[in-house]
N, C-alpha and C positions, 0 to 999 in steps of 0.2 A: 448464395452459399451461406449457410448458417454455421457459426463457430460457437462452441460452448465455452463460456468463460466462468471463472470462479474468483472469489475474493481471497487474496493471500495476505492482506494487511489492512488494518483499520487503525487510524491514529492521527497525529498532527500533520499539518501540511508540509512542514520542513522535513520530517522523517519520511513522509510519503514520496516527496520529490527525490530525496537521496536514494531511497530504495528503488525507485523507478530507474535512476541512472545506473545503479549497480546491476540491476536486472538487464538493462540494455547492454552494458559492458559484457555480460555473460551470454548474450545472444537470445535473451528472452524478451519478447515484445510485451509491453504492458500499457495499461491506461488507468487513469485515475478519475474519481468523481468526488467533488467537494459539495457537500450539502449546505454550505454557508453557515451552519450553526456555529462554527468556530469563530466567525467574524461577529456574529450576534452575541455570543456568550463566551468571550475569551477566557474567563476564569474557570468555566466548566471544563474547557480543554486543558488548562494548566493543571487542574486537580485530577484529570483523567476521568471525569464524569461522562464526557461525551467524546467520541472519536469521529471527527467530522469528515475525514478523507478516507476513501477506500481505494486500494490498488487491486486491479484485476489482471489476470493472465489467462491464457488458454488452458483448458483442463489438462491437456497433455504435458504442460510445463509446470503444473502445480507443485509436484513433489520437489523438483529441482529449485523452484523459486522459494519455497518454504525453507529449504536447507540454506540457501543463500541469506535469507532474511534472518534466520536463527543465528547464523554466524555473525551477521551485522550486530545483533543485539548482545552477543556475548562479549564483544570488544569493549 
């Protein structure tokens, strides 16, 4: 069975983990991928030049997930 997924967040590991937990609390399954650049180039992450971690959700949950993420960053 193939499931279409999409990226809903790119950023720091700490933010990605928090977003994943918020999505899970709201009934949205997610997964993350870390390309390890953040560990190799930590200053690049600090200044926002690279976004080493991506959070993925199923396409059907994309809109709801983005609304939840937007609310997180407004706080």
